[in-house]
C-alpha positions as semicolon CSV with decimal commas, in nm:
position;residue;x (nm);y (nm);z (nm)
1;M;0,000;0,000;0,000
2;K;0,125;0,347;-0,090
3;K;0,219;0,584;0,196
4;P;-0,007;0,889;0,242
5;A;0,121;1,181;0,036
6;M;0,173;1,405;0,336
7;Q;0,437;1,183;0,489
8;T;0,802;1,142;0,403
9;E;0,967;0,892;0,634
10;N;0,673;0,955;0,872
11;R;0,744;1,329;0,868
12;L;0,579;1,617;0,690
13;I;0,837;1,856;0,549
14;L;0,716;2,216;0,575
15;T;0,886;2,551;0,539
16;N;0,793;2,901;0,657
17;M;0,567;2,774;0,935
18;R;0,419;3,061;1,137
19;F;0,263;2,847;1,413
20;R;0,279;2,495;1,558
21;L;0,057;2,237;1,387
22;G;0,068;1,953;1,642
23;Q;-0,039;1,604;1,531
24;L;-0,143;1,596;1,163
25;A;-0,451;1,412;1,043
26;A;-0,658;1,396;0,725
27;T;-0,998;1,246;0,655
28;P;-1,026;0,971;0,393
29;G;-1,264;1,192;0,194
30;A;-1,014;1,477;0,179
31;L;-0,730;1,246;0,074
32;A;-0,946;1,094;-0,200
33;A;-1,061;1,434;-0,330
34;L;-0,704;1,562;-0,346
35;A;-0,581;1,247;-0,521
36;E;-0,859;1,278;-0,781
37;Q;-0,740;1,630;-0,859
38;G;-0,370;1,546;-0,862
39;K;-0,301;1,751;-0,548
40;T;-0,120;1,658;-0,228
41;P;-0,218;1,726;0,133
42;Q;0,125;1,884;0,187
43;E;0,041;2,168;-0,053
44;F;-0,260;2,277;0,153
45;V;-0,106;2,218;0,496
46;Q;0,195;2,425;0,382
47;R;-0,031;2,711;0,271
48;H;-0,218;2,695;0,602
49;A;0,102;2,688;0,811
50;S;0,249;2,984;0,620
51;C;-0,070;3,190;0,672
52;D;-0,179;3,188;0,307
53;W;-0,546;3,268;0,346
54;S;-0,590;3,404;-0,007
55;D;-0,895;3,184;-0,079
56;M;-1,079;3,317;0,228
57;D;-1,288;3,628;0,272
58;T;-1,144;3,925;0,459
59;E;-1,337;3,856;0,778
60;D;-1,210;3,498;0,809
61;A;-0,853;3,596;0,719
62;T;-0,864;3,867;0,986
63;A;-0,997;3,616;1,240
64;N;-0,700;3,389;1,164
65;T;-0,454;3,674;1,209
66;L;-0,613;3,751;1,545
67;A;-0,602;3,379;1,635
68;L;-0,224;3,386;1,593
69;L;-0,210;3,651;1,866
70;T;-0,476;3,512;2,100
71;G;-0,421;3,137;2,064
72;A;-0,763;3,067;1,911
73;R;-0,836;2,800;1,650
74;I;-0,697;2,865;1,300
75;F;-0,921;2,774;1,008
76;S;-0,825;2,777;0,639
77;S;-1,042;2,706;0,338
78;F;-0,887;2,641;-0,002
79;N;-1,054;2,614;-0,341
80;L;-0,967;2,303;-0,539
81;P;-0,881;2,356;-0,908
82;Q;-1,157;2,132;-1,043
83;G;-1,420;2,248;-0,794
84;G;-1,484;2,192;-0,429
85;K;-1,298;2,302;-0,119
86;V;-1,065;2,156;0,137
87;W;-1,039;2,285;0,493
88;V;-0,738;2,282;0,725
89;I;-0,807;2,339;1,095
90;T;-0,551;2,380;1,372
91;E;-0,695;2,351;1,721
92;A;-0,657;2,639;1,965
93;D;-0,411;2,450;2,183
94;R;-0,205;2,369;1,870
95;S;-0,223;1,999;1,958
96;S;-0,354;1,894;1,616
97;T;-0,424;2,003;1,261
98;T;-0,679;1,828;1,041
99;L;-0,725;1,839;0,665
100;L;-1,087;1,767;0,572
101;L;-1,371;1,837;0,334
102;P;-1,651;2,068;0,450
103;E;-1,893;1,771;0,449
104;D;-1,655;1,581;0,682
105;Y;-1,699;1,844;0,955
């Protein structure tokens, strides 16, 4: 069986991280949707961890910026190229980050 795309030797390699992600997880639905579109989980976790909220409205992006200062939950939503969205959520205590589809929530 093929290893999940977000792991390399059981480690996710990220650069320019602006906050701690904690334990990483992804729902089967999100992994399948990304594979169908030729995308990897790492791409979206990297964007989330580097504070790329360009697919989000101003209010949500501002809430994430505030969450960096206050320790609240950080939520990212990314548009997929062939339609649909994927979410990345880091819990307030920074213990875990989950990649999921909106319908998985």
